PDB file as gemmi writes it, atoms N, CA and C in Angstrom:
CRYST1    1.000    1.000    1.000  90.00  90.00  90.00 P 1                      
ATOM      1  N   MET A   1       4.060 -63.757 -31.641  1.00  0.00           N  
ATOM      2  CA  MET A   1       5.127 -64.012 -30.689  1.00  0.00           C  
ATOM      3  C   MET A   1       4.888 -65.398 -30.065  1.00  0.00           C  
ATOM      4  N   ASN A   2       5.891 -66.250 -30.148  1.00  0.00           N  
ATOM      5  CA  ASN A   2       5.733 -67.597 -29.611  1.00  0.00           C  
ATOM      6  C   ASN A   2       6.082 -67.640 -28.117  1.00  0.00           C  
ATOM      7  N   THR A   3       5.757 -68.754 -27.485  1.00  0.00           N  
ATOM      8  CA  THR A   3       5.962 -68.839 -26.049  1.00  0.00           C  
ATOM      9  C   THR A   3       7.417 -68.838 -25.641  1.00  0.00           C  
ATOM     10  N   GLN A   4       8.297 -69.321 -26.501  1.00  0.00           N  
ATOM     11  CA  GLN A   4       9.736 -69.336 -26.177  1.00  0.00           C  
ATOM     12  C   GLN A   4      10.274 -67.906 -26.085  1.00  0.00           C  
ATOM     13  N   ASN A   5       9.867 -67.048 -27.024  1.00  0.00           N  
ATOM     14  CA  ASN A   5      10.301 -65.647 -26.971  1.00  0.00           C  
ATOM     15  C   ASN A   5       9.726 -64.947 -25.753  1.00  0.00           C  
ATOM     16  N   LEU A   6       8.464 -65.231 -25.446  1.00  0.00           N  
ATOM     17  CA  LEU A   6       7.825 -64.620 -24.279  1.00  0.00           C  
ATOM     18  C   LEU A   6       8.534 -65.043 -22.986  1.00  0.00           C  
ATOM     19  N   THR A   7       8.880 -66.330 -22.875  1.00  0.00           N  
ATOM     20  CA  THR A   7       9.568 -66.820 -21.694  1.00  0.00           C  
ATOM     21  C   THR A   7      10.958 -66.196 -21.590  1.00  0.00           C  
ATOM     22  N   ASN A   8      11.649 -66.064 -22.699  1.00  0.00           N  
ATOM     23  CA  ASN A   8      12.985 -65.443 -22.672  1.00  0.00           C  
ATOM     24  C   ASN A   8      12.891 -63.977 -22.287  1.00  0.00           C  
ATOM     25  N   ASP A   9      11.888 -63.280 -22.776  1.00  0.00           N  
ATOM     26  CA  ASP A   9      11.702 -61.872 -22.410  1.00  0.00           C  
ATOM     27  C   ASP A   9      11.380 -61.732 -20.934  1.00  0.00           C  
ATOM     28  N   MET A  10      10.578 -62.651 -20.407  1.00  0.00           N  
ATOM     29  CA  MET A  10      10.201 -62.584 -18.982  1.00  0.00           C  
ATOM     30  C   MET A  10      11.432 -62.889 -18.116  1.00  0.00           C  
ATOM     31  N   GLU A  11      12.287 -63.817 -18.531  1.00  0.00           N  
ATOM     32  CA  GLU A  11      13.506 -64.081 -17.768  1.00  0.00           C  
ATOM     33  C   GLU A  11      14.432 -62.873 -17.803  1.00  0.00           C  
ATOM     34  N   PHE A  12      14.502 -62.191 -18.928  1.00  0.00           N  
ATOM     35  CA  PHE A  12      15.351 -61.016 -19.043  1.00  0.00           C  
ATOM     36  C   PHE A  12      14.851 -59.869 -18.169  1.00  0.00           C  
ATOM     37  N   ASN A  13      13.523 -59.722 -18.088  1.00  0.00           N  
ATOM     38  CA  ASN A  13      12.909 -58.661 -17.296  1.00  0.00           C  
ATOM     39  C   ASN A  13      12.403 -59.171 -15.944  1.00  0.00           C  
ATOM     40  N   ARG A  14      13.076 -60.129 -15.374  1.00  0.00           N  
ATOM     41  CA  ARG A  14      12.651 -60.809 -14.156  1.00  0.00           C  
ATOM     42  C   ARG A  14      12.315 -59.852 -13.012  1.00  0.00           C  
ATOM     43  N   PHE A  15      13.166 -58.868 -12.763  1.00  0.00           N  
ATOM     44  CA  PHE A  15      12.968 -58.008 -11.612  1.00  0.00           C  
ATOM     45  C   PHE A  15      11.764 -57.100 -11.763  1.00  0.00           C  
ATOM     46  N   GLY A  16      11.455 -56.683 -12.954  1.00  0.00           N  
ATOM     47  CA  GLY A  16      10.242 -55.902 -13.193  1.00  0.00           C  
ATOM     48  C   GLY A  16       9.007 -56.760 -12.981  1.00  0.00           C  
ATOM     49  N   TRP A  17       9.039 -57.980 -13.468  1.00  0.00           N  
ATOM     50  CA  TRP A  17       7.908 -58.892 -13.280  1.00  0.00           C  
ATOM     51  C   TRP A  17       7.732 -59.236 -11.811  1.00  0.00           C  
ATOM     52  N   ILE A  18       8.833 -59.389 -11.092  1.00  0.00           N  
ATOM     53  CA  ILE A  18       8.721 -59.712  -9.653  1.00  0.00           C  
ATOM     54  C   ILE A  18       7.988 -58.603  -8.921  1.00  0.00           C  
ATOM     55  N   ALA A  19       8.305 -57.361  -9.228  1.00  0.00           N  
ATOM     56  CA  ALA A  19       7.633 -56.232  -8.574  1.00  0.00           C  
ATOM     57  C   ALA A  19       6.136 -56.238  -8.879  1.00  0.00           C  
ATOM     58  N   ILE A  20       5.777 -56.488 -10.125  1.00  0.00           N  
ATOM     59  CA  ILE A  20       4.361 -56.513 -10.526  1.00  0.00           C  
ATOM     60  C   ILE A  20       3.632 -57.665  -9.838  1.00  0.00           C  
ATOM     61  N   ILE A  21       4.257 -58.845  -9.833  1.00  0.00           N  
ATOM     62  CA  ILE A  21       3.614 -60.016  -9.246  1.00  0.00           C  
ATOM     63  C   ILE A  21       3.443 -59.846  -7.745  1.00  0.00           C  
ATOM     64  N   LEU A  22       4.455 -59.324  -7.070  1.00  0.00           N  
ATOM     65  CA  LEU A  22       4.327 -59.091  -5.631  1.00  0.00           C  
ATOM     66  C   LEU A  22       3.181 -58.149  -5.313  1.00  0.00           C  
ATOM     67  N   LEU A  23       3.066 -57.101  -6.100  1.00  0.00           N  
ATOM     68  CA  LEU A  23       1.997 -56.123  -5.871  1.00  0.00           C  
ATOM     69  C   LEU A  23       0.613 -56.747  -6.103  1.00  0.00           C  
ATOM     70  N   VAL A  24       0.435 -57.384  -7.240  1.00  0.00           N  
ATOM     71  CA  VAL A  24      -0.876 -57.906  -7.616  1.00  0.00           C  
ATOM     72  C   VAL A  24      -1.285 -59.078  -6.731  1.00  0.00           C  
ATOM     73  N   VAL A  25      -0.412 -60.075  -6.592  1.00  0.00           N  
ATOM     74  CA  VAL A  25      -0.768 -61.279  -5.809  1.00  0.00           C  
ATOM     75  C   VAL A  25      -0.916 -60.937  -4.337  1.00  0.00           C  
ATOM     76  N   GLY A  26      -0.004 -60.144  -3.809  1.00  0.00           N  
ATOM     77  CA  GLY A  26      -0.087 -59.776  -2.395  1.00  0.00           C  
ATOM     78  C   GLY A  26      -1.329 -58.987  -2.052  1.00  0.00           C  
ATOM     79  N   CYS A  27      -1.598 -57.953  -2.837  1.00  0.00           N  
ATOM     80  CA  CYS A  27      -2.766 -57.097  -2.552  1.00  0.00           C  
ATOM     81  C   CYS A  27      -4.081 -57.834  -2.828  1.00  0.00           C  
ATOM     82  N   LEU A  28      -4.143 -58.579  -3.897  1.00  0.00           N  
ATOM     83  CA  LEU A  28      -5.387 -59.278  -4.222  1.00  0.00           C  
ATOM     84  C   LEU A  28      -5.687 -60.386  -3.197  1.00  0.00           C  
ATOM     85  N   GLY A  29      -4.646 -61.071  -2.724  1.00  0.00           N  
ATOM     86  CA  GLY A  29      -4.832 -62.102  -1.698  1.00  0.00           C  
ATOM     87  C   GLY A  29      -5.301 -61.466  -0.383  1.00  0.00           C  
ATOM     88  N   GLY A  30      -4.694 -60.368  -0.011  1.00  0.00           N  
ATOM     89  CA  GLY A  30      -5.113 -59.670   1.206  1.00  0.00           C  
ATOM     90  C   GLY A  30      -6.523 -59.129   1.120  1.00  0.00           C  
ATOM     91  N   LEU A  31      -6.878 -58.608  -0.039  1.00  0.00           N  
ATOM     92  CA  LEU A  31      -8.230 -58.093  -0.246  1.00  0.00           C  
ATOM     93  C   LEU A  31      -9.254 -59.211  -0.160  1.00  0.00           C  
ATOM     94  N   THR A  32      -8.935 -60.350  -0.756  1.00  0.00           N  
ATOM     95  CA  THR A  32      -9.864 -61.497  -0.715  1.00  0.00           C  
ATOM     96  C   THR A  32     -10.054 -61.994   0.714  1.00  0.00           C  
ATOM     97  N   VAL A  33      -8.978 -62.072   1.474  1.00  0.00           N  
ATOM     98  CA  VAL A  33      -9.098 -62.486   2.858  1.00  0.00           C  
ATOM     99  C   VAL A  33      -9.925 -61.453   3.637  1.00  0.00           C  
ATOM    100  N   GLY A  34      -9.684 -60.211   3.415  1.00  0.00           N  
ATOM    101  CA  GLY A  34     -10.414 -59.170   4.132  1.00  0.00           C  
ATOM    102  C   GLY A  34     -11.913 -59.100   3.791  1.00  0.00           C  
ATOM    103  N   MET A  35     -12.233 -59.475   2.562  1.00  0.00           N  
ATOM    104  CA  MET A  35     -13.639 -59.409   2.141  1.00  0.00           C  
ATOM    105  C   MET A  35     -14.493 -60.562   2.656  1.00  0.00           C  
ATOM    106  N   GLY A  36     -13.849 -61.611   3.213  1.00  0.00           N  
ATOM    107  CA  GLY A  36     -14.686 -62.667   3.752  1.00  0.00           C  
ATOM    108  C   GLY A  36     -14.028 -64.007   3.902  1.00  0.00           C  
ATOM    109  N   ALA A  37     -12.883 -64.213   3.286  1.00  0.00           N  
ATOM    110  CA  ALA A  37     -12.243 -65.530   3.375  1.00  0.00           C  
ATOM    111  C   ALA A  37     -11.730 -65.823   4.778  1.00  0.00           C  
ATOM    112  N   ILE A  38     -11.594 -64.784   5.602  1.00  0.00           N  
ATOM    113  CA  ILE A  38     -11.125 -64.991   6.973  1.00  0.00           C  
ATOM    114  C   ILE A  38     -12.145 -65.747   7.808  1.00  0.00           C  
ATOM    115  N   GLU A  39     -13.416 -65.711   7.413  1.00  0.00           N  
ATOM    116  CA  GLU A  39     -14.479 -66.353   8.183  1.00  0.00           C  
ATOM    117  C   GLU A  39     -14.638 -67.829   7.877  1.00  0.00           C  
ATOM    118  N   ASN A  40     -14.079 -68.301   6.764  1.00  0.00           N  
ATOM    119  CA  ASN A  40     -14.238 -69.674   6.332  1.00  0.00           C  
ATOM    120  C   ASN A  40     -12.820 -70.285   6.173  1.00  0.00           C  
ATOM    121  N   THR A  41     -12.565 -71.361   6.919  1.00  0.00           N  
ATOM    122  CA  THR A  41     -11.234 -71.966   6.925  1.00  0.00           C  
ATOM    123  C   THR A  41     -10.861 -72.510   5.550  1.00  0.00           C  
ATOM    124  N   ILE A  42     -11.817 -73.127   4.855  1.00  0.00           N  
ATOM    125  CA  ILE A  42     -11.529 -73.697   3.532  1.00  0.00           C  
ATOM    126  C   ILE A  42     -11.187 -72.592   2.531  1.00  0.00           C  
ATOM    127  N   ALA A  43     -11.932 -71.505   2.561  1.00  0.00           N  
ATOM    128  CA  ALA A  43     -11.650 -70.390   1.668  1.00  0.00           C  
ATOM    129  C   ALA A  43     -10.319 -69.746   2.012  1.00  0.00           C  
ATOM    130  N   LEU A  44     -10.015 -69.658   3.278  1.00  0.00           N  
ATOM    131  CA  LEU A  44      -8.725 -69.083   3.705  1.00  0.00           C  
ATOM    132  C   LEU A  44      -7.567 -69.924   3.218  1.00  0.00           C  
ATOM    133  N   VAL A  45      -7.684 -71.227   3.322  1.00  0.00           N  
ATOM    134  CA  VAL A  45      -6.646 -72.125   2.840  1.00  0.00           C  
ATOM    135  C   VAL A  45      -6.542 -72.049   1.307  1.00  0.00           C  
ATOM    136  N   ALA A  46      -7.689 -71.927   0.644  1.00  0.00           N  
ATOM    137  CA  ALA A  46      -7.689 -71.822  -0.827  1.00  0.00           C  
ATOM    138  C   ALA A  46      -7.000 -70.541  -1.302  1.00  0.00           C  
ATOM    139  N   VAL A  47      -7.017 -69.507  -0.514  1.00  0.00           N  
ATOM    140  CA  VAL A  47      -6.352 -68.251  -0.869  1.00  0.00           C  
ATOM    141  C   VAL A  47      -4.879 -68.283  -0.479  1.00  0.00           C  
ATOM    142  N   VAL A  48      -4.598 -68.773   0.724  1.00  0.00           N  
ATOM    143  CA  VAL A  48      -3.235 -68.702   1.256  1.00  0.00           C  
ATOM    144  C   VAL A  48      -2.267 -69.623   0.517  1.00  0.00           C  
ATOM    145  N   ILE A  49      -2.670 -70.847   0.220  1.00  0.00           N  
ATOM    146  CA  ILE A  49      -1.724 -71.795  -0.395  1.00  0.00           C  
ATOM    147  C   ILE A  49      -1.217 -71.320  -1.759  1.00  0.00           C  
ATOM    148  N   PRO A  50      -2.078 -70.961  -2.718  1.00  0.00           N  
ATOM    149  CA  PRO A  50      -1.514 -70.489  -4.000  1.00  0.00           C  
ATOM    150  C   PRO A  50      -0.701 -69.185  -3.868  1.00  0.00           C  
ATOM    151  N   THR A  51      -1.138 -68.312  -2.968  1.00  0.00           N  
ATOM    152  CA  THR A  51      -0.386 -67.065  -2.769  1.00  0.00           C  
ATOM    153  C   THR A  51       0.986 -67.346  -2.199  1.00  0.00           C  
ATOM    154  N   MET A  52       1.078 -68.199  -1.220  1.00  0.00           N  
ATOM    155  CA  MET A  52       2.392 -68.509  -0.609  1.00  0.00           C  
ATOM    156  C   MET A  52       3.287 -69.303  -1.556  1.00  0.00           C  
ATOM    157  N   ILE A  53       2.685 -70.162  -2.377  1.00  0.00           N  
ATOM    158  CA  ILE A  53       3.476 -70.887  -3.374  1.00  0.00           C  
ATOM    159  C   ILE A  53       4.102 -69.915  -4.355  1.00  0.00           C  
ATOM    160  N   THR A  54       3.310 -68.951  -4.810  1.00  0.00           N  
ATOM    161  CA  THR A  54       3.819 -67.940  -5.732  1.00  0.00           C  
ATOM    162  C   THR A  54       4.932 -67.148  -5.112  1.00  0.00           C  
ATOM    163  N   LEU A  55       4.737 -66.677  -3.906  1.00  0.00           N  
ATOM    164  CA  LEU A  55       5.759 -65.891  -3.229  1.00  0.00           C  
ATOM    165  C   LEU A  55       7.009 -66.724  -2.934  1.00  0.00           C  
ATOM    166  N   SER A  56       6.845 -67.996  -2.605  1.00  0.00           N  
ATOM    167  CA  SER A  56       7.986 -68.866  -2.370  1.00  0.00           C  
ATOM    168  C   SER A  56       8.780 -69.125  -3.656  1.00  0.00           C  
ATOM    169  N   LEU A  57       8.084 -69.281  -4.773  1.00  0.00           N  
ATOM    170  CA  LEU A  57       8.782 -69.448  -6.047  1.00  0.00           C  
ATOM    171  C   LEU A  57       9.560 -68.202  -6.431  1.00  0.00           C  
ATOM    172  N   LEU A  58       9.003 -67.033  -6.127  1.00  0.00           N  
ATOM    173  CA  LEU A  58       9.734 -65.784  -6.365  1.00  0.00           C  
ATOM    174  C   LEU A  58      10.996 -65.713  -5.494  1.00  0.00           C  
ATOM    175  N   LEU A  59      10.876 -66.078  -4.243  1.00  0.00           N  
ATOM    176  CA  LEU A  59      11.999 -66.031  -3.329  1.00  0.00           C  
ATOM    177  C   LEU A  59      13.060 -67.038  -3.716  1.00  0.00           C  
ATOM    178  N   ALA A  60      12.662 -68.182  -4.246  1.00  0.00           N  
ATOM    179  CA  ALA A  60      13.586 -69.243  -4.622  1.00  0.00           C  
ATOM    180  C   ALA A  60      14.220 -69.006  -5.993  1.00  0.00           C  
ATOM    181  N   VAL A  61      13.875 -67.926  -6.674  1.00  0.00           N  
ATOM    182  CA  VAL A  61      14.367 -67.585  -8.006  1.00  0.00           C  
ATOM    183  C   VAL A  61      14.123 -68.746  -8.970  1.00  0.00           C  
ATOM    184  N   SER A  62      12.895 -69.241  -8.963  1.00  0.00           N  
ATOM    185  CA  SER A  62      12.493 -70.330  -9.844  1.00  0.00           C  
ATOM    186  C   SER A  62      12.318 -69.794 -11.267  1.00  0.00           C  
ATOM    187  N   PRO A  63      12.238 -70.703 -12.232  1.00  0.00           N  
ATOM    188  CA  PRO A  63      12.016 -70.246 -13.620  1.00  0.00           C  
ATOM    189  C   PRO A  63      10.702 -69.474 -13.743  1.00  0.00           C  
ATOM    190  N   MET A  64      10.706 -68.455 -14.556  1.00  0.00           N  
ATOM    191  CA  MET A  64       9.508 -67.597 -14.706  1.00  0.00           C  
ATOM    192  C   MET A  64       8.308 -68.366 -15.232  1.00  0.00           C  
ATOM    193  N   LYS A  65       8.523 -69.429 -15.933  1.00  0.00           N  
ATOM    194  CA  LYS A  65       7.405 -70.252 -16.402  1.00  0.00           C  
ATOM    195  C   LYS A  65       6.621 -70.798 -15.201  1.00  0.00           C  
ATOM    196  N   TRP A  66       7.325 -71.255 -14.188  1.00  0.00           N  
ATOM    197  CA  TRP A  66       6.686 -71.780 -12.969  1.00  0.00           C  
ATOM    198  C   TRP A  66       6.019 -70.656 -12.202  1.00  0.00           C  
ATOM    199  N   VAL A  67       6.722 -69.540 -12.123  1.00  0.00           N  
ATOM    200  CA  VAL A  67       6.180 -68.393 -11.368  1.00  0.00           C  
ATOM    201  C   VAL A  67       4.902 -67.887 -12.023  1.00  0.00           C  
ATOM    202  N   MET A  68       4.873 -67.765 -13.332  1.00  0.00           N  
ATOM    203  CA  MET A  68       3.689 -67.257 -14.007  1.00  0.00           C  
ATOM    204  C   MET A  68       2.515 -68.256 -13.925  1.00  0.00           C  
ATOM    205  N   THR A  69       2.792 -69.539 -13.929  1.00  0.00           N  
ATOM    206  CA  THR A  69       1.747 -70.532 -13.757  1.00  0.00           C  
ATOM    207  C   THR A  69       1.117 -70.407 -12.365  1.00  0.00           C  
ATOM    208  N   SER A  70       1.958 -70.313 -11.355  1.00  0.00           N  
ATOM    209  CA  SER A  70       1.409 -70.199  -9.986  1.00  0.00           C  
ATOM    210  C   SER A  70       0.723 -68.838  -9.796  1.00  0.00           C  
ATOM    211  N   THR A  71       1.225 -67.807 -10.456  1.00  0.00           N  
ATOM    212  CA  THR A  71       0.585 -66.502 -10.371  1.00  0.00           C  
ATOM    213  C   THR A  71      -0.815 -66.540 -10.983  1.00  0.00           C  
ATOM    214  N   ALA A  72      -0.942 -67.192 -12.130  1.00  0.00           N  
ATOM    215  CA  ALA A  72      -2.236 -67.297 -12.783  1.00  0.00           C  
ATOM    216  C   ALA A  72      -3.232 -68.061 -11.899  1.00  0.00           C  
ATOM    217  N   ILE A  73      -2.769 -69.124 -11.260  1.00  0.00           N  
ATOM    218  CA  ILE A  73      -3.643 -69.881 -10.368  1.00  0.00           C  
ATOM    219  C   ILE A  73      -4.059 -69.059  -9.166  1.00  0.00           C  
ATOM    220  N   ALA A  74      -3.110 -68.360  -8.561  1.00  0.00           N  
ATOM    221  CA  ALA A  74      -3.409 -67.561  -7.379  1.00  0.00           C  
ATOM    222  C   ALA A  74      -4.403 -66.423  -7.711  1.00  0.00           C  
ATOM    223  N   ILE A  75      -4.181 -65.755  -8.831  1.00  0.00           N  
ATOM    224  CA  ILE A  75      -5.078 -64.658  -9.230  1.00  0.00           C  
ATOM    225  C   ILE A  75      -6.465 -65.208  -9.556  1.00  0.00           C  
ATOM    226  N   SER A  76      -6.520 -66.359 -10.208  1.00  0.00           N  
ATOM    227  CA  SER A  76      -7.806 -66.949 -10.557  1.00  0.00           C  
ATOM    228  C   SER A  76      -8.625 -67.300  -9.309  1.00  0.00           C  
ATOM    229  N   VAL A  77      -7.976 -67.945  -8.339  1.00  0.00           N  
ATOM    230  CA  VAL A  77      -8.667 -68.307  -7.101  1.00  0.00           C  
ATOM    231  C   VAL A  77      -9.128 -67.045  -6.372  1.00  0.00           C  
ATOM    232  N   ASP A  78      -8.253 -66.042  -6.313  1.00  0.00           N  
ATOM    233  CA  ASP A  78      -8.611 -64.794  -5.638  1.00  0.00           C  
ATOM    234  C   ASP A  78      -9.787 -64.094  -6.297  1.00  0.00           C  
ATOM    235  N   VAL A  79      -9.792 -64.038  -7.596  1.00  0.00           N  
ATOM    236  CA  VAL A  79     -10.877 -63.348  -8.317  1.00  0.00           C  
ATOM    237  C   VAL A  79     -12.196 -64.101  -8.154  1.00  0.00           C  
ATOM    238  N   ILE A  80     -12.146 -65.431  -8.208  1.00  0.00           N  
ATOM    239  CA  ILE A  80     -13.368 -66.224  -8.040  1.00  0.00           C  
ATOM    240  C   ILE A  80     -13.955 -66.008  -6.637  1.00  0.00           C  
ATOM    241  N   LEU A  81     -13.104 -66.107  -5.625  1.00  0.00           N  
ATOM    242  CA  LEU A  81     -13.606 -65.927  -4.253  1.00  0.00           C  
ATOM    243  C   LEU A  81     -14.017 -64.492  -3.986  1.00  0.00           C  
ATOM    244  N   LEU A  82     -13.281 -63.526  -4.511  1.00  0.00           N  
ATOM    245  CA  LEU A  82     -13.623 -62.131  -4.319  1.00  0.00           C  
ATOM    246  C   LEU A  82     -14.990 -61.827  -4.962  1.00  0.00           C  
ATOM    247  N   THR A  83     -15.209 -62.371  -6.135  1.00  0.00           N  
ATOM    248  CA  THR A  83     -16.509 -62.198  -6.796  1.00  0.00           C  
ATOM    249  C   THR A  83     -17.635 -62.808  -5.963  1.00  0.00           C  
ATOM    250  N   TYR A  84     -17.357 -64.002  -5.424  1.00  0.00           N  
ATOM    251  CA  TYR A  84     -18.353 -64.662  -4.578  1.00  0.00           C  
ATOM    252  C   TYR A  84     -18.685 -63.803  -3.352  1.00  0.00           C  
ATOM    253  N   TYR A  85     -17.682 -63.258  -2.706  1.00  0.00           N  
ATOM    254  CA  TYR A  85     -17.922 -62.470  -1.491  1.00  0.00           C  
ATOM    255  C   TYR A  85     -18.546 -61.111  -1.800  1.00  0.00           C  
ATOM    256  N   ILE A  86     -18.296 -60.567  -2.954  1.00  0.00           N  
ATOM    257  CA  ILE A  86     -18.943 -59.294  -3.315  1.00  0.00           C  
ATOM    258  C   ILE A  86     -20.402 -59.525  -3.632  1.00  0.00           C  
ATOM    259  N   ILE A  87     -20.721 -60.629  -4.337  1.00  0.00           N  
ATOM    260  CA  ILE A  87     -22.116 -60.885  -4.722  1.00  0.00           C  
ATOM    261  C   ILE A  87     -22.947 -61.289  -3.506  1.00  0.00           C  
ATOM    262  N   SER A  88     -22.395 -62.119  -2.624  1.00  0.00           N  
ATOM    263  CA  SER A  88     -23.209 -62.602  -1.482  1.00  0.00           C  
ATOM    264  C   SER A  88     -23.176 -61.673  -0.292  1.00  0.00           C  
TER     265      SER A  88                                                      
END                                                                             
């Protein structure tokens, strides 16, 4: 399956993807803040900015290609920081 078909399928199923993205990005961002990012301003900013960009793109009905890119960045930052806070 090439990326053009995947993008078209994601645009067709936009509302299902929005529900999944809201759940994953919102909960993972909140969990990361709760596990320790609230104590460090730089970590808090690193979590909040990608999360809010993703949610803003969803609200603005941006192309799914943009939404998925920002979602991947937000999830990556959250997982890295969450791993750091769990280990330390």
